[in-house]
GUDO-990654 format. One record per residue (C-alpha): x, y, z; residue number from 1. Coordinates in Angstrom, 2 decimals. Example, Ala and Ser with C-alpha at 12.3 -4.5 7.8 and 13.67 -1.06 7.14 Angstrom:
2
east=12.30 | north=-4.50 | up=7.80 | i=1
east=13.67 | north=-1.06 | up=7.14 | i=2
This chain:
381
east=173.29 | north=87.34 | up=20.53 | i=1
east=172.72 | north=87.96 | up=16.85 | i=2
east=174.29 | north=88.67 | up=13.52 | i=3
east=177.42 | north=87.36 | up=11.89 | i=4
east=179.76 | north=88.38 | up=14.72 | i=5
east=178.67 | north=85.69 | up=17.18 | i=6
east=181.61 | north=83.87 | up=18.78 | i=7
east=180.09 | north=81.98 | up=21.68 | i=8
east=176.71 | north=80.57 | up=22.67 | i=9
east=176.57 | north=81.08 | up=26.45 | i=10
east=174.93 | north=78.32 | up=28.49 | i=11
east=172.82 | north=79.31 | up=31.49 | i=12
east=173.57 | north=76.08 | up=33.32 | i=13
east=171.06 | north=74.42 | up=35.61 | i=14
east=172.63 | north=73.20 | up=38.88 | i=15
east=170.19 | north=70.26 | up=39.00 | i=16
east=168.01 | north=68.40 | up=36.45 | i=17
east=165.03 | north=70.72 | up=36.64 | i=18
east=161.90 | north=70.13 | up=34.60 | i=19
east=159.58 | north=72.34 | up=32.57 | i=20
east=156.85 | north=71.53 | up=30.03 | i=21
east=155.01 | north=73.36 | up=27.25 | i=22
east=151.69 | north=71.74 | up=26.27 | i=23
east=149.97 | north=72.96 | up=23.10 | i=24
east=146.18 | north=72.83 | up=23.42 | i=25
east=143.71 | north=73.34 | up=20.56 | i=26
east=140.32 | north=75.06 | up=20.79 | i=27
east=137.30 | north=73.28 | up=19.30 | i=28
east=133.72 | north=74.40 | up=18.86 | i=29
east=131.34 | north=72.69 | up=21.32 | i=30
east=128.77 | north=72.02 | up=18.57 | i=31
east=130.61 | north=71.37 | up=15.31 | i=32
east=133.81 | north=70.01 | up=16.87 | i=33
east=135.78 | north=71.90 | up=14.24 | i=34
east=138.68 | north=74.10 | up=15.30 | i=35
east=137.72 | north=77.49 | up=16.73 | i=36
east=139.90 | north=80.53 | up=15.95 | i=37
east=139.11 | north=82.08 | up=19.34 | i=38
east=142.48 | north=82.14 | up=21.08 | i=39
east=142.48 | north=85.96 | up=21.20 | i=40
east=139.16 | north=85.96 | up=23.08 | i=41
east=140.43 | north=83.30 | up=25.45 | i=42
east=143.58 | north=85.33 | up=26.18 | i=43
east=141.45 | north=88.43 | up=26.82 | i=44
east=139.26 | north=86.50 | up=29.25 | i=45
east=142.21 | north=84.94 | up=31.09 | i=46
east=144.14 | north=88.19 | up=31.38 | i=47
east=147.76 | north=88.42 | up=32.52 | i=48
east=148.60 | north=84.98 | up=33.87 | i=49
east=152.09 | north=84.94 | up=35.36 | i=50
east=153.51 | north=82.95 | up=38.25 | i=51
east=155.86 | north=84.27 | up=40.96 | i=52
east=158.83 | north=83.16 | up=38.85 | i=53
east=157.77 | north=85.66 | up=36.17 | i=54
east=157.26 | north=83.02 | up=33.46 | i=55
east=153.93 | north=83.51 | up=31.63 | i=56
east=151.66 | north=80.50 | up=32.09 | i=57
east=150.00 | north=80.74 | up=28.67 | i=58
east=151.39 | north=81.79 | up=25.31 | i=59
east=150.14 | north=82.48 | up=21.80 | i=60
east=151.19 | north=80.16 | up=19.01 | i=61
east=151.30 | north=80.42 | up=15.21 | i=62
east=147.60 | north=79.62 | up=14.83 | i=63
east=144.72 | north=81.43 | up=16.52 | i=64
east=143.09 | north=78.11 | up=17.44 | i=65
east=145.89 | north=77.26 | up=19.91 | i=66
east=146.78 | north=78.11 | up=23.50 | i=67
east=150.11 | north=76.90 | up=24.85 | i=68
east=150.22 | north=76.02 | up=28.54 | i=69
east=153.62 | north=76.66 | up=30.13 | i=70
east=154.74 | north=75.20 | up=33.44 | i=71
east=157.14 | north=76.85 | up=35.82 | i=72
east=160.51 | north=75.31 | up=36.64 | i=73
east=160.10 | north=72.28 | up=38.91 | i=74
east=162.00 | north=69.31 | up=40.30 | i=75
east=159.38 | north=66.58 | up=39.87 | i=76
east=156.89 | north=65.38 | up=37.29 | i=77
east=154.04 | north=65.63 | up=39.78 | i=78
east=154.78 | north=69.34 | up=40.38 | i=79
east=154.89 | north=70.08 | up=36.65 | i=80
east=151.62 | north=68.30 | up=35.85 | i=81
east=149.85 | north=69.86 | up=38.84 | i=82
east=151.05 | north=73.28 | up=37.66 | i=83
east=149.70 | north=72.66 | up=34.14 | i=84
east=146.40 | north=71.34 | up=35.48 | i=85
east=145.86 | north=74.60 | up=37.38 | i=86
east=146.53 | north=76.64 | up=34.25 | i=87
east=144.26 | north=74.42 | up=32.17 | i=88
east=141.43 | north=74.97 | up=34.66 | i=89
east=141.81 | north=78.74 | up=34.21 | i=90
east=141.83 | north=78.44 | up=30.41 | i=91
east=138.82 | north=76.10 | up=30.43 | i=92
east=136.81 | north=78.55 | up=32.55 | i=93
east=137.64 | north=81.28 | up=30.03 | i=94
east=136.83 | north=79.14 | up=27.00 | i=95
east=133.55 | north=77.64 | up=28.20 | i=96
east=131.37 | north=80.80 | up=27.86 | i=97
east=132.81 | north=81.26 | up=24.36 | i=98
east=131.34 | north=77.92 | up=23.26 | i=99
east=134.78 | north=76.33 | up=23.10 | i=100
east=136.19 | north=73.06 | up=24.46 | i=101
east=139.85 | north=72.10 | up=24.87 | i=102
east=141.46 | north=69.28 | up=22.90 | i=103
east=144.92 | north=67.86 | up=22.35 | i=104
east=146.33 | north=65.57 | up=19.68 | i=105
east=149.07 | north=65.84 | up=17.08 | i=106
east=146.50 | north=66.83 | up=14.45 | i=107
east=142.76 | north=67.52 | up=14.24 | i=108
east=140.95 | north=64.68 | up=12.43 | i=109
east=139.04 | north=66.74 | up=9.88 | i=110
east=139.86 | north=70.47 | up=10.11 | i=111
east=141.09 | north=72.20 | up=6.93 | i=112
east=144.34 | north=74.16 | up=7.24 | i=113
east=143.11 | north=76.81 | up=4.80 | i=114
east=140.36 | north=77.88 | up=7.23 | i=115
east=142.74 | north=78.70 | up=10.10 | i=116
east=143.73 | north=82.22 | up=11.10 | i=117
east=147.31 | north=83.14 | up=11.92 | i=118
east=148.64 | north=85.01 | up=14.94 | i=119
east=150.31 | north=88.21 | up=13.71 | i=120
east=153.82 | north=88.81 | up=15.00 | i=121
east=157.13 | north=89.68 | up=13.40 | i=122
east=158.45 | north=86.16 | up=14.02 | i=123
east=155.38 | north=84.35 | up=12.65 | i=124
east=155.02 | north=86.76 | up=9.69 | i=125
east=158.62 | north=86.05 | up=8.71 | i=126
east=158.10 | north=82.28 | up=9.11 | i=127
east=155.08 | north=82.24 | up=6.78 | i=128
east=156.70 | north=84.61 | up=4.28 | i=129
east=159.68 | north=82.27 | up=4.07 | i=130
east=158.01 | north=78.85 | up=4.20 | i=131
east=154.81 | north=79.69 | up=2.27 | i=132
east=152.55 | north=76.68 | up=1.60 | i=133
east=154.40 | north=74.38 | up=4.00 | i=134
east=154.29 | north=76.97 | up=6.77 | i=135
east=150.54 | north=77.43 | up=6.33 | i=136
east=150.08 | north=73.64 | up=6.52 | i=137
east=151.41 | north=73.44 | up=10.08 | i=138
east=148.09 | north=72.51 | up=11.66 | i=139
east=149.83 | north=70.44 | up=14.33 | i=140
east=150.29 | north=70.32 | up=18.11 | i=141
east=153.03 | north=68.92 | up=20.31 | i=142
east=154.55 | north=68.75 | up=23.78 | i=143
east=157.97 | north=70.19 | up=24.62 | i=144
east=159.86 | north=68.94 | up=27.67 | i=145
east=162.85 | north=70.84 | up=29.12 | i=146
east=165.37 | north=69.12 | up=31.40 | i=147
east=168.15 | north=71.11 | up=33.07 | i=148
east=171.79 | north=70.33 | up=32.28 | i=149
east=174.67 | north=71.85 | up=34.23 | i=150
east=177.40 | north=72.27 | up=31.60 | i=151
east=177.34 | north=72.82 | up=27.81 | i=152
east=180.06 | north=70.19 | up=27.31 | i=153
east=177.51 | north=67.51 | up=28.26 | i=154
east=174.73 | north=68.66 | up=25.93 | i=155
east=175.64 | north=66.81 | up=22.74 | i=156
east=176.88 | north=63.62 | up=24.41 | i=157
east=173.43 | north=63.49 | up=26.06 | i=158
east=171.49 | north=64.58 | up=22.98 | i=159
east=173.24 | north=62.14 | up=20.64 | i=160
east=172.52 | north=59.17 | up=22.91 | i=161
east=168.96 | north=60.31 | up=23.53 | i=162
east=168.31 | north=59.82 | up=19.80 | i=163
east=168.32 | north=56.05 | up=20.41 | i=164
east=165.08 | north=56.59 | up=22.37 | i=165
east=163.49 | north=58.81 | up=19.72 | i=166
east=161.24 | north=56.09 | up=18.21 | i=167
east=159.98 | north=55.03 | up=21.64 | i=168
east=158.91 | north=58.58 | up=22.51 | i=169
east=157.28 | north=59.17 | up=19.12 | i=170
east=155.42 | north=55.85 | up=19.02 | i=171
east=154.11 | north=56.16 | up=22.58 | i=172
east=152.83 | north=59.70 | up=21.95 | i=173
east=151.68 | north=59.24 | up=18.33 | i=174
east=148.27 | north=60.90 | up=18.04 | i=175
east=148.01 | north=62.21 | up=14.48 | i=176
east=146.75 | north=59.43 | up=12.18 | i=177
east=144.23 | north=61.65 | up=10.38 | i=178
east=144.68 | north=64.78 | up=8.30 | i=179
east=141.90 | north=66.90 | up=6.75 | i=180
east=139.40 | north=64.03 | up=7.02 | i=181
east=141.67 | north=61.31 | up=5.66 | i=182
east=143.42 | north=58.47 | up=7.49 | i=183
east=147.03 | north=58.92 | up=6.42 | i=184
east=148.14 | north=55.38 | up=7.31 | i=185
east=150.69 | north=56.90 | up=9.69 | i=186
east=150.64 | north=56.80 | up=13.49 | i=187
east=152.21 | north=60.29 | up=13.53 | i=188
east=151.54 | north=62.36 | up=10.45 | i=189
east=152.63 | north=65.39 | up=12.49 | i=190
east=156.23 | north=64.14 | up=12.63 | i=191
east=156.31 | north=63.94 | up=8.84 | i=192
east=154.64 | north=67.33 | up=8.38 | i=193
east=156.80 | north=69.31 | up=10.76 | i=194
east=160.12 | north=68.23 | up=9.26 | i=195
east=159.18 | north=70.00 | up=6.01 | i=196
east=160.13 | north=73.34 | up=7.60 | i=197
east=163.71 | north=74.28 | up=6.65 | i=198
east=165.10 | north=74.36 | up=10.19 | i=199
east=162.99 | north=71.51 | up=11.63 | i=200
east=163.53 | north=67.77 | up=11.91 | i=201
east=166.29 | north=65.70 | up=13.44 | i=202
east=169.23 | north=67.49 | up=15.10 | i=203
east=172.78 | north=67.26 | up=13.84 | i=204
east=174.99 | north=65.07 | up=16.02 | i=205
east=177.82 | north=67.42 | up=16.94 | i=206
east=180.78 | north=66.03 | up=18.84 | i=207
east=181.07 | north=68.97 | up=21.22 | i=208
east=179.73 | north=72.40 | up=22.10 | i=209
east=182.28 | north=74.35 | up=20.07 | i=210
east=181.14 | north=72.55 | up=16.91 | i=211
east=177.59 | north=73.65 | up=17.69 | i=212
east=178.78 | north=77.23 | up=18.20 | i=213
east=180.39 | north=77.09 | up=14.76 | i=214
east=177.13 | north=75.82 | up=13.29 | i=215
east=175.15 | north=78.67 | up=14.92 | i=216
east=177.69 | north=81.17 | up=13.61 | i=217
east=177.30 | north=79.80 | up=10.07 | i=218
east=173.51 | north=79.77 | up=10.25 | i=219
east=173.33 | north=83.35 | up=11.45 | i=220
east=175.90 | north=84.58 | up=8.97 | i=221
east=173.96 | north=83.07 | up=6.06 | i=222
east=170.56 | north=84.16 | up=7.38 | i=223
east=169.13 | north=80.67 | up=7.96 | i=224
east=167.90 | north=81.93 | up=11.33 | i=225
east=168.47 | north=85.12 | up=13.32 | i=226
east=167.95 | north=83.66 | up=16.78 | i=227
east=168.26 | north=80.19 | up=18.28 | i=228
east=164.48 | north=79.98 | up=18.62 | i=229
east=164.35 | north=79.74 | up=14.83 | i=230
east=166.04 | north=76.33 | up=15.04 | i=231
east=163.09 | north=73.94 | up=15.30 | i=232
east=164.87 | north=70.63 | up=15.84 | i=233
east=162.98 | north=67.68 | up=17.38 | i=234
east=165.55 | north=67.74 | up=20.20 | i=235
east=167.54 | north=70.92 | up=20.72 | i=236
east=169.68 | north=72.78 | up=23.24 | i=237
east=167.96 | north=75.73 | up=24.90 | i=238
east=170.98 | north=77.77 | up=26.11 | i=239
east=168.86 | north=80.58 | up=27.63 | i=240
east=167.27 | north=78.11 | up=30.04 | i=241
east=170.20 | north=75.70 | up=30.39 | i=242
east=168.05 | north=72.79 | up=29.20 | i=243
east=167.78 | north=70.10 | up=26.58 | i=244
east=164.37 | north=70.55 | up=25.00 | i=245
east=162.67 | north=67.39 | up=23.71 | i=246
east=160.07 | north=68.23 | up=21.06 | i=247
east=159.56 | north=64.70 | up=19.71 | i=248
east=156.11 | north=63.99 | up=21.14 | i=249
east=152.82 | north=64.53 | up=19.35 | i=250
east=150.16 | north=66.46 | up=21.23 | i=251
east=149.30 | north=64.37 | up=24.31 | i=252
east=145.56 | north=63.96 | up=24.94 | i=253
east=145.49 | north=63.27 | up=28.69 | i=254
east=147.24 | north=64.25 | up=31.92 | i=255
east=148.00 | north=60.60 | up=32.72 | i=256
east=149.85 | north=60.09 | up=29.44 | i=257
east=151.57 | north=63.44 | up=29.80 | i=258
east=152.80 | north=62.41 | up=33.26 | i=259
east=154.12 | north=59.12 | up=31.89 | i=260
east=155.95 | north=60.64 | up=28.93 | i=261
east=157.47 | north=63.50 | up=30.93 | i=262
east=158.70 | north=60.97 | up=33.49 | i=263
east=160.27 | north=58.84 | up=30.75 | i=264
east=162.05 | north=61.85 | up=29.22 | i=265
east=163.25 | north=63.09 | up=32.62 | i=266
east=164.65 | north=59.66 | up=33.50 | i=267
east=166.32 | north=59.16 | up=30.13 | i=268
east=168.17 | north=62.48 | up=30.21 | i=269
east=169.22 | north=62.21 | up=33.85 | i=270
east=170.44 | north=58.64 | up=33.29 | i=271
east=172.59 | north=59.66 | up=30.31 | i=272
east=173.79 | north=62.81 | up=32.13 | i=273
east=175.05 | north=60.73 | up=35.04 | i=274
east=176.82 | north=58.28 | up=32.75 | i=275
east=178.55 | north=61.15 | up=30.96 | i=276
east=179.56 | north=62.66 | up=34.32 | i=277
east=181.15 | north=59.33 | up=35.25 | i=278
east=183.31 | north=59.44 | up=32.13 | i=279
east=181.30 | north=56.93 | up=30.11 | i=280
east=180.78 | north=57.36 | up=26.36 | i=281
east=177.16 | north=56.24 | up=25.96 | i=282
east=176.24 | north=54.60 | up=22.63 | i=283
east=175.06 | north=56.54 | up=19.59 | i=284
east=173.44 | north=55.69 | up=16.26 | i=285
east=174.55 | north=56.81 | up=12.80 | i=286
east=172.28 | north=59.58 | up=11.49 | i=287
east=170.89 | north=57.31 | up=8.77 | i=288
east=169.67 | north=54.81 | up=11.39 | i=289
east=168.16 | north=57.63 | up=13.48 | i=290
east=166.32 | north=58.91 | up=10.42 | i=291
east=164.99 | north=55.45 | up=9.58 | i=292
east=163.83 | north=54.89 | up=13.17 | i=293
east=161.93 | north=58.18 | up=13.10 | i=294
east=160.14 | north=57.14 | up=9.92 | i=295
east=159.33 | north=53.66 | up=11.23 | i=296
east=157.88 | north=55.05 | up=14.48 | i=297
east=155.85 | north=57.67 | up=12.58 | i=298
east=154.53 | north=55.06 | up=10.16 | i=299
east=154.00 | north=51.99 | up=12.37 | i=300
east=153.80 | north=53.44 | up=15.89 | i=301
east=153.96 | north=50.80 | up=18.60 | i=302
east=154.35 | north=48.04 | up=15.98 | i=303
east=157.64 | north=49.49 | up=14.69 | i=304
east=160.73 | north=47.34 | up=14.44 | i=305
east=163.61 | north=49.67 | up=15.27 | i=306
east=167.37 | north=49.71 | up=14.75 | i=307
east=169.04 | north=49.49 | up=18.15 | i=308
east=172.76 | north=49.89 | up=17.53 | i=309
east=175.39 | north=51.06 | up=15.07 | i=310
east=175.73 | north=47.50 | up=13.74 | i=311
east=172.16 | north=47.58 | up=12.44 | i=312
east=170.63 | north=45.14 | up=14.96 | i=313
east=166.83 | north=45.30 | up=14.98 | i=314
east=164.19 | north=44.69 | up=17.61 | i=315
east=160.48 | north=45.20 | up=18.15 | i=316
east=160.20 | north=48.60 | up=19.81 | i=317
east=157.85 | north=47.31 | up=22.53 | i=318
east=160.40 | north=44.69 | up=23.62 | i=319
east=163.17 | north=47.29 | up=23.72 | i=320
east=160.90 | north=49.61 | up=25.71 | i=321
east=160.39 | north=46.96 | up=28.39 | i=322
east=164.14 | north=46.65 | up=28.96 | i=323
east=164.51 | north=50.44 | up=28.95 | i=324
east=161.90 | north=50.84 | up=31.70 | i=325
east=163.60 | north=48.20 | up=33.86 | i=326
east=166.92 | north=50.01 | up=33.47 | i=327
east=165.37 | north=53.36 | up=34.42 | i=328
east=163.53 | north=52.19 | up=37.57 | i=329
east=166.32 | north=53.24 | up=39.99 | i=330
east=166.56 | north=56.66 | up=38.31 | i=331
east=162.78 | north=57.13 | up=38.57 | i=332
east=162.90 | north=56.29 | up=42.26 | i=333
east=165.59 | north=58.91 | up=42.86 | i=334
east=163.64 | north=61.52 | up=40.85 | i=335
east=160.38 | north=60.75 | up=42.62 | i=336
east=158.53 | north=59.70 | up=39.47 | i=337
east=158.22 | north=55.92 | up=39.84 | i=338
east=154.42 | north=56.10 | up=39.82 | i=339
east=154.39 | north=58.20 | up=36.66 | i=340
east=156.94 | north=56.02 | up=34.85 | i=341
east=154.87 | north=52.94 | up=35.73 | i=342
east=152.06 | north=54.39 | up=33.55 | i=343
east=154.13 | north=53.92 | up=30.37 | i=344
east=153.21 | north=50.20 | up=29.94 | i=345
east=149.54 | north=51.19 | up=30.19 | i=346
east=149.78 | north=53.03 | up=26.86 | i=347
east=150.35 | north=49.91 | up=24.73 | i=348
east=147.81 | north=47.96 | up=26.81 | i=349
east=145.10 | north=50.55 | up=26.26 | i=350
east=146.28 | north=51.51 | up=22.79 | i=351
east=148.19 | north=54.67 | up=21.92 | i=352
east=146.14 | north=57.70 | up=20.90 | i=353
east=146.45 | north=56.98 | up=17.17 | i=354
east=144.96 | north=53.53 | up=17.80 | i=355
east=142.18 | north=54.86 | up=20.05 | i=356
east=141.27 | north=57.49 | up=17.46 | i=357
east=140.95 | north=54.86 | up=14.75 | i=358
east=138.79 | north=52.72 | up=17.04 | i=359
east=136.52 | north=55.70 | up=17.79 | i=360
east=136.16 | north=56.45 | up=14.08 | i=361
east=135.34 | north=52.82 | up=13.26 | i=362
east=132.76 | north=52.62 | up=16.07 | i=363
east=131.05 | north=55.74 | up=14.65 | i=364
east=131.05 | north=54.40 | up=11.06 | i=365
east=133.72 | north=56.88 | up=10.08 | i=366
east=132.18 | north=59.96 | up=11.72 | i=367
east=135.24 | north=61.94 | up=12.80 | i=368
east=133.20 | north=64.22 | up=15.08 | i=369
east=133.11 | north=61.22 | up=17.42 | i=370
east=136.93 | north=61.18 | up=17.46 | i=371
east=137.02 | north=64.80 | up=18.65 | i=372
east=134.34 | north=64.03 | up=21.25 | i=373
east=136.51 | north=61.24 | up=22.62 | i=374
east=139.62 | north=63.44 | up=22.70 | i=375
east=137.82 | north=66.26 | up=24.51 | i=376
east=136.74 | north=63.80 | up=27.21 | i=377
east=140.26 | north=62.36 | up=27.54 | i=378
east=141.77 | north=65.72 | up=28.43 | i=379
east=140.30 | north=65.41 | up=31.92 | i=380
east=141.88 | north=61.99 | up=32.58 | i=381
């Protein structure tokens, strides 16, 4: 697939709602707690880490302070998280002798983007050459969740309805309140940063798959991107894998929260998929409401008041979340992730990561090293 002659975007359909997760992990120095550009040494120490399915379990990212953990294809949340835990153990054993700890959040509290080294590859070189200052600023980490979908005709009906849940996912995962030593006032500064890239941000709400194919044809003809991987939407189709890929969440600092958020995403997509299969037309939001909800969740996190329907009705996100979880309980039971989904209400009770980071900074009289210390400890929980 490539070039101006593209006619179709083939969909490698998944016969069941399989699950896969990519978890971006940052490397921090054990002493200074600043980012450590030691990914190359970690990869050398780990060696070739593939599973029987042939999928590599770790991958390089744009910055040389990052290791991406990649799960195999699974049916349950528990299997995915157990898979990632095993890979993290291997990476931690490799990083420890190098004086490096593992850490995950949407941003690092005080690291300077200008001090970070880039991974050299044709794709990344082209990205930086094109995006310049904004591309170099992308000192951010996230979680990507893939859920299998059987037919391409269902992709945009599911994706468009899933956008109603965008602010819930962003607020629950928000973990990037600080940037280069400054509290930004946002729960998720990462969400605001990442959308500055020319092909990133909210997806277009196409009515059907053929409209999307026309869009891809136009983008490739005009050189906006040369492959679908260059389309960095917050939620996007992944035709090669036959999945909808949800990239909304900030970097998630603990396994417990990762389990909860993956369960919520799995349940949401499967619920919408089933409704579409039954001939229902699930509700959607106008793009301007979706955009406003994204901003409100990024700015106010769990305190956001969100727009819930096309008529402009508004509701406190936490109240809407409670009803959503009740609706999804039967789906979670069928998918075997009731225990994981039940962890979602614990996030507001304990405080989302952006709130915990601010509390840690306040308790240390503004010393942001203490924030990194807290995040390093959380990764084991």
